[in-house]
C-alpha positions as CSV (number, residue, x, y, z in Angstrom):
1,M,-24.3,5.0,-24.2
2,R,-21.3,7.2,-24.0
3,W,-21.0,6.7,-19.8
4,R,-20.9,3.2,-20.3
5,A,-17.9,3.9,-22.7
6,I,-16.0,6.1,-20.4
7,L,-16.3,3.7,-17.5
8,A,-14.9,0.2,-19.8
9,S,-12.0,2.5,-20.9
10,M,-11.6,3.7,-17.2
11,L,-11.4,0.0,-16.3
12,G,-9.4,-0.9,-18.6
13,L,-7.0,1.2,-18.1
14,L,-6.6,0.3,-14.5
15,M,-6.7,-3.8,-15.8
16,T,-2.9,-2.7,-16.7
17,L,-1.6,-1.0,-14.0
18,P,1.5,-3.1,-12.6
19,L,1.1,-4.8,-9.4
20,A,4.0,-2.6,-8.3
21,W,2.5,0.5,-9.0
22,L,-0.7,-1.1,-6.6
23,F,2.6,-1.0,-4.0
24,Y,3.7,2.3,-5.1
25,V,0.3,4.1,-3.9
26,A,0.0,2.4,-0.9
27,M,2.9,2.5,0.5
28,F,4.9,4.9,-0.6
29,G,2.0,8.1,-0.8
30,Q,3.6,11.0,0.7
31,G,0.8,12.4,3.3
32,V,-2.7,10.7,2.1
33,N,-4.4,8.5,5.1
34,E,-6.6,5.9,4.4
35,P,-10.2,7.2,5.8
36,R,-10.9,6.0,9.0
37,A,-13.6,3.8,9.7
38,Q,-13.0,3.7,13.7
39,G,-16.5,3.3,15.6
40,K,-18.3,2.4,12.6
41,V,-19.9,-0.8,11.8
42,P,-19.9,-2.7,9.3
43,V,-22.4,-3.0,6.4
44,P,-24.2,-6.1,7.4
45,M,-23.4,-10.0,5.6
46,L,-27.3,-10.1,3.7
47,S,-28.7,-13.5,3.3
48,L,-29.6,-14.3,-0.3
49,E,-32.7,-13.5,-1.0
50,E,-32.1,-10.1,0.5
51,R,-29.6,-9.6,-2.1
52,R,-31.6,-11.2,-5.7
53,S,-34.3,-8.5,-4.0
54,L,-32.2,-5.8,-4.3
55,L,-31.8,-4.3,-8.3
56,T,-28.5,-3.0,-7.5
57,Y,-27.0,-6.2,-6.4
58,G,-23.3,-6.7,-8.1
59,H,-23.5,-4.0,-10.2
60,N,-20.7,-2.0,-11.4
61,C,-20.7,1.3,-8.9
62,K,-18.7,4.7,-9.1
63,T,-20.1,5.8,-5.4
64,D,-22.3,4.7,-2.6
65,G,-24.4,6.6,-4.2
66,D,-24.8,4.0,-7.2
67,C,-26.0,1.4,-4.2
68,E,-29.1,0.5,-2.9
69,P,-28.8,1.3,0.8
70,P,-27.4,-0.8,3.2
71,L,-24.8,-1.8,-0.3
72,R,-21.4,-0.1,-1.0
73,C,-19.3,0.5,-3.5
74,F,-16.6,-1.7,-2.9
75,F,-13.1,-2.4,-5.0
76,S,-12.1,-5.4,-5.7
77,T,-8.0,-6.1,-5.8
78,H,-8.4,-8.7,-7.9
79,T,-10.6,-7.6,-10.7
80,M,-9.8,-4.1,-10.5
81,S,-13.2,-2.8,-10.3
82,R,-15.8,-1.7,-8.2
83,Y,-19.1,-2.9,-7.4
84,C,-22.3,-2.9,-5.2
85,S,-22.0,-5.4,-2.9
86,D,-22.5,-5.6,1.3
87,S,-19.7,-7.7,3.9
88,R,-18.4,-11.4,2.4
89,C,-18.0,-12.6,5.4
90,V,-18.2,-11.3,9.7
91,T,-15.4,-14.2,11.1
92,D,-12.5,-16.1,9.5
93,M,-14.8,-18.6,9.8
94,Q,-16.7,-17.7,7.1
95,C,-13.7,-17.6,4.6
96,Q,-12.2,-20.3,2.6
97,E,-9.1,-21.8,3.4
98,G,-6.2,-19.5,2.7
99,F,-8.8,-15.8,4.0
100,A,-9.6,-14.0,6.7
101,C,-12.4,-11.6,7.0
102,R,-11.1,-8.4,7.4
103,T,-12.4,-4.8,7.3
104,Q,-12.1,-2.9,4.3
105,T,-13.5,0.9,3.8
106,T,-15.7,2.4,0.8
107,T,-15.9,5.0,-1.5
108,S,-17.6,7.5,0.7
109,N,-16.0,6.3,3.7
110,G,-19.8,5.7,5.0
111,D,-20.4,2.3,7.1
112,P,-17.6,-0.4,6.0
113,I,-18.4,-3.5,4.8
114,R,-16.2,-7.2,6.0
115,V,-14.2,-8.7,3.1
116,C,-11.7,-12.2,3.1
117,S,-8.6,-11.1,2.2
118,L,-5.6,-13.5,1.2
119,V,-3.7,-14.5,4.2
120,G,0.5,-14.9,2.5
121,V,3.6,-14.8,3.4
122,R,5.0,-11.5,4.9
123,K,6.3,-11.8,8.7
124,E,5.7,-9.0,11.0
125,G,7.5,-5.8,10.5
126,E,7.5,-6.6,7.1
127,V,6.5,-4.5,4.5
128,C,3.1,-5.2,3.2
129,L,-0.3,-4.9,1.2
130,K,-3.8,-4.3,2.4
131,H,-6.5,-6.2,0.6
132,S,-3.5,-8.0,-1.7
133,P,-4.5,-9.8,-4.9
134,A,-1.3,-11.6,-3.9
135,N,-0.6,-13.8,-0.8
136,D,3.0,-12.6,-2.0
137,Y,2.3,-9.2,-0.7
138,A,-0.3,-10.3,2.2
139,C,0.6,-10.9,6.3
140,E,0.2,-14.2,7.7
141,Q,-2.2,-15.6,9.5
142,G,-3.2,-13.8,13.1
143,L,-1.3,-10.2,11.5
144,L,-3.0,-7.5,10.5
145,C,-1.8,-5.2,7.8
146,Q,-1.1,-1.2,8.3
147,G,1.5,-0.8,5.6
148,R,4.0,-3.1,7.7
149,C,2.3,-6.5,9.0
150,G,2.5,-7.0,13.0
151,R,0.1,-8.8,15.5
152,P,-3.4,-7.4,17.1
153,C,-2.8,-5.2,20.4
154,R,-4.4,-2.4,22.2
155,L,-3.9,0.5,22.9
156,D,-4.3,1.1,26.7
157,D,-1.4,-2.0,27.0
158,P,2.2,-1.2,25.6
159,A,3.2,-5.0,26.5
160,S,0.4,-5.9,24.4
161,C,3.5,-5.5,21.5
162,P,6.9,-7.0,21.7
163,E,10.0,-5.0,22.3
164,G,10.3,-2.6,19.3
165,Y,7.2,-2.4,18.4
166,F,4.3,-0.1,19.9
167,C,0.5,-0.3,19.4
168,H,-1.0,2.0,16.4
169,E,-5.1,2.8,16.0
170,G,-5.8,0.9,13.5
171,A,-7.5,2.5,10.7
172,E,-9.9,-0.1,9.1
173,D,-9.1,-3.1,11.4
174,E,-8.0,-3.1,15.4
175,P,-5.2,-2.1,16.4
176,S,-1.9,-3.5,15.5
177,C,2.3,-3.6,16.4
178,L,3.8,-1.4,14.2
179,P,8.2,-1.0,14.5
180,T,10.0,1.3,16.2
181,C,13.6,2.5,17.0
182,E,12.5,5.1,18.7
183,G,15.1,5.8,22.0
184,R,17.6,3.2,20.5
185,T,21.0,3.2,19.3
186,C,21.4,1.8,15.4
187,A,24.0,-0.3,14.4
188,E,27.4,1.6,12.7
189,G,26.2,2.5,9.5
190,Q,22.3,2.9,10.1
191,R,20.1,5.4,11.7
192,C,16.9,5.5,13.0
193,V,14.6,6.1,9.8
194,T,10.7,7.6,10.3
195,L,8.3,5.8,7.6
196,D,4.9,6.9,6.3
197,G,2.3,8.0,9.1
198,T,1.8,8.2,12.9
199,G,0.9,6.6,15.9
200,S,-1.1,7.4,18.7
201,E,0.3,10.0,21.1
202,G,1.9,11.6,17.8
203,R,4.2,8.3,17.5
204,H,6.0,7.6,14.4
205,A,6.9,4.5,12.6
206,S,10.6,3.7,12.1
207,L,13.6,1.9,11.8
208,C,16.9,0.8,12.3
209,A,18.5,1.3,8.3
210,R,20.8,2.3,5.7
211,V,20.1,4.7,4.1
212,Y,21.1,4.7,0.1
213,G,20.2,7.7,-2.6
214,Q,19.7,10.7,-1.1
215,D,18.8,11.2,2.4
216,C,15.4,13.8,1.5
217,Q,14.4,14.0,5.5
218,Q,17.5,15.4,6.5
219,N,18.0,17.4,3.6
220,P,14.5,17.9,2.1
221,C,13.7,18.1,-1.4
222,P,13.7,21.0,-3.9
223,Q,10.6,22.8,-4.1
224,G,8.3,20.6,-7.0
225,Q,9.2,17.4,-5.8
226,F,9.0,15.2,-3.3
227,C,10.8,13.0,-0.7
228,M,10.2,8.8,-2.1
229,L,11.3,6.5,0.7
230,Q,11.4,2.8,-0.3
231,T,12.2,-0.7,1.9
232,S,13.5,-3.4,0.4
233,P,14.5,-6.9,0.9
234,Q,12.6,-7.8,3.6
235,P,13.5,-8.1,6.5
236,V,14.7,-4.9,6.3
237,D,17.6,-3.4,7.4
238,A,18.1,-0.6,4.7
239,V,16.2,1.8,2.5
240,W,16.4,4.1,-0.7
241,M,15.7,7.8,-1.3
242,Q,14.9,10.0,-4.0
243,C,13.4,13.3,-4.6
244,T,11.2,12.8,-7.7
245,S,7.8,14.0,-9.1
246,G,5.0,13.3,-11.1
247,C,4.9,13.1,-14.4
248,G,2.7,11.8,-16.6
249,A,-0.8,13.3,-18.6
250,G,-0.9,17.3,-17.3
251,A,2.9,17.2,-16.3
252,P,5.7,18.9,-16.6
253,P,7.9,17.0,-18.6
254,C,10.6,15.3,-16.4
255,P,13.9,17.1,-16.2
256,E,17.2,16.4,-17.5
257,G,18.9,13.1,-16.6
258,T,15.5,11.4,-15.8
259,V,12.8,9.5,-17.6
260,C,8.6,8.7,-16.4
261,H,8.1,5.9,-15.6
262,Q,4.9,4.5,-13.1
263,Y,4.1,8.6,-13.4
264,R,7.2,9.6,-11.7
265,C,10.3,10.8,-12.8
266,Q,12.9,8.4,-12.2
267,K,17.0,8.6,-13.0
268,S,17.9,7.5,-16.1
269,C,20.9,5.4,-17.0
270,V,23.0,3.6,-19.0
271,P,23.3,-0.6,-18.7
272,E,27.3,-0.7,-20.4
273,D,28.2,2.2,-16.8
274,P,27.7,1.2,-14.0
275,S,28.4,4.1,-12.4
276,S,25.0,5.4,-14.1
277,C,23.5,5.0,-10.7
278,E,24.3,5.7,-7.4
279,P,25.6,2.9,-4.9
280,G,22.4,1.0,-3.5
281,F,20.8,1.4,-7.1
282,T,21.6,-0.3,-10.4
283,C,20.2,0.1,-14.2
284,H,16.9,-1.6,-14.4
285,R,14.1,-2.6,-16.8
286,K,11.9,-5.6,-16.9
287,T,10.8,-5.7,-20.7
288,A,12.1,-3.8,-23.7
289,Q,9.0,-1.3,-23.5
290,E,10.6,0.0,-20.5
291,P,12.8,2.7,-20.2
292,W,16.0,1.8,-18.3
293,R,16.4,3.8,-15.0
294,C,18.2,3.6,-11.5
295,V,16.0,1.6,-9.0
296,P,16.8,0.0,-5.6
297,F,19.3,-3.0,-5.8
298,P,17.5,-6.1,-4.5
299,R,14.9,-4.9,-6.6
300,A,16.2,-5.9,-9.9
301,S,15.2,-9.1,-10.3
302,S,12.1,-10.7,-12.1
303,Q,10.4,-10.8,-9.6
304,P,8.0,-7.8,-8.3
305,S,8.9,-6.4,-5.4
306,P,7.0,-3.7,-3.5
């Protein structure tokens, strides 16, 4: 049927998206907040008999409405597909080694489900990807991911976070500690940079860092563009900012001097001319099919970076 062909095409497109684009969506989207699962009871973990009795169990879906209750439409970052599922775990004990039981929202922001997510190498305060398909981007054991890895904490107890961190209410899992430089004096050449997201009492996650590129937090971008903030390497002591705009199907062409890559306009460059990129950036591409563009200097390697 035609709808199946369309769905297959969409899934095929998703499978071709690079991991770096997943990070862009997860970490650098401007003004986009994750749906909150606070106060909602996760879907139960069903028995084998209960799963077999449900006709839609394991079937492809677009929304929770395509699944029989109590199943939810689950998006897997490992298979890059959506299918009807119950909770896959209740505690870490039900996950295999190298995984931890975490909460994940579903398509309609209904009751969340519990899934086994990779445990990785990212340390406290480092950038992470929730439900990462690779352990390079997942938090160490015992840490939760809210854009950055942090230990669990209590909102009513500031002392539950180490110095330089504050307790942030979790969108899916329990609250965790996020970095802050509020009230601190940053080292020479650095300033206190606000990161995406706000915590309780309107507090912002922030860090002391040197700014490369256009400091579009202090000097807003022209109309029609947005400020993209990137952080690398780990641990962070620098940030890269650029004014950019979306591109691709249905979007206007990129301005002169920029190229379209991963759905956003990026400054083009000539690899033989180091001055074609601003300080802190280098001219780079990973494959011959990609355009030459200015990227944050630590990212210019064969190792994918968030």
